[in-house]
N, C-alpha and C positions, 0 to 999 in steps of 0.2 A: 317369581324368574325373570321375568319378561322387564321392569324395573332395573334389573342389575344388569342386562345386557344393555335397554336404550341410554343406560349412563354409562357403559363401558364404552358405548358407540360415539355416545357423542365427546367421551373423551380422548379418542381416537381421531376424529376431524376435527373437534379441536388444537391438537396438540399436533397437527399437519396446516391449521389455518396460521398459528402461530409461524410454524415454519418458514411458511409463506411468505407470512409479512415480512419475516428478517430477510429471505433471500432476496433478490435482486431479480427473480425468474417473473418470469406472467404467468398466468393462470395455466394454461396449455402444457407449459416447460414443465413446468412445477410437476402437473400429474403424470406428463411421460416420462419424468426421471423418476419420479418414485411410483408408477403401475399404477397408480388410482384412476377410479374413473372422474372424469371431467364434468362430467353432470350431474352427481352425486356432490363434488366438491361444491360446485356453484351453490347448489342449496342450501348444502351447510354458510356454504361462505354468507349465505344472502340473510340464515336465520339470525348469524355470529352479528352480522353487520345491523341489521334490526333491533337492535337485544341493545337498553342503556347504557350508554360510556359514560367512565366514572369522571367526573369535571377533572380539568390540566389542570397543575398546580398551579397555584400561584408563587410567583416570585416575594418574597419581601426585600423591602431596599431599606435602607439606614441612611436616613440623613450627614450624617458623619463618617460615612465609608466603613471599611471593614478593621477589623481592633490586627494590630499589623501581623501579629503570630498569625491570622487568619492569613493578610494581604500574605506576607513574605513566603508562606507556604504555596500558595495559590501563584505566586508569581514564579518562585523558580523553581516548583514543582513544573512548569508551565515552560518554561526559557531551557530548564536542560537537557528535555527532551529534543535530542536532535533527530529520532528516526524519522524519514521523510514518510507523507501518506502514500498507500501502497493501494490501490483499486482492491475487493478481494476480488477471490477466482471466482469464477463460474462456469456454473456444470457445459460441459466439453467447448468453452471457451479460452484463446492466449490472453494473460494479459498484456497491456505493452507498458514500460518501465520507461520514462525519461529519461533520459542522459542525465540532469540535474541526479536522478534518482537509483542513477544505477552507480556512478561516483559516489555518490552517499554511502549507498549499503558498501560495495567496492572499499571503503574508507574504512569501515567499519572492522569488515574481515580482514585489511592485511595489518591490522594493529598488532602487535606483537603477542599480545595475550589473548587474542581469539582466535576462537574457532571456527575453520571455514561450517563448517556442520553446524556448531550451534546459532552460527550468523543465518544459517537461510533457512532454517528451523523455526526463525523468528518474524523471517520474510514470508516461511509458507511458499518458498522458493526451491527446488533442488541445488545439492551441489555442485554438482553439474554447470548448471545454467552461471556461478560465483566464477567460476576455473575459466571460461571462455567468456567473461567477461572479464577476467582477469588479461585472458589473452590477445584479449581484441584492443583492451589500452596499451599494454604492452606492444601492440604493433601497431598502436596512432603515435606511439611516444617516440618508434626507433625513429633513428636516425636516417633521412634519407639523402641517399647519393644525388650531385649534380655534376654536369659536364661539366670541364672549369678547362678555357684555350689559354695558353701557356703560351705569349708572343716575345722575340726579342726585341730591346727596347725600352727606350731611357722610361725611369720613373717618375712618376707625374711630383713633381716639388712638393704643391702642397698637400698631396697625400703624406710622403713621409712628415712633414713638418706632424702635421697632425697624431700621427701614433706619437711623435714624440713631445708632447707637449702631456699624452695625459700618460 
């Protein structure tokens, strides 16, 4: 019975360790977020770290390059992905989007066949954030009013000729 309990405990801690490695949190933040003891997690982490690691997979190179079908698929698969790279959300933190990323995401959201909710889900943001970005973009593109002074006087001759020439 104790071996089952030990295996269960090891599986529990191994799953947490793998999840922690995938997260961008430090050890303390992860333990606080999931309510697990920092000391116990550190002990299991040391145990897992001491285990022999699988050797890294080696990349095989071809002298003549890739076959056409493979290279074509790789180049087109990478070049047609127009999605911007978005940093993952961290627990309790907001993500910062560059203006270029906002513009790219908005362009996808306002396409005729696009749905705001689907685009928002794809990038892991709230739909209301897209609407706010759309409003901000519309305000930035709104025409600005400029004060103009009208004065009586002769029209500049060079200005008139340039307008007629074009």
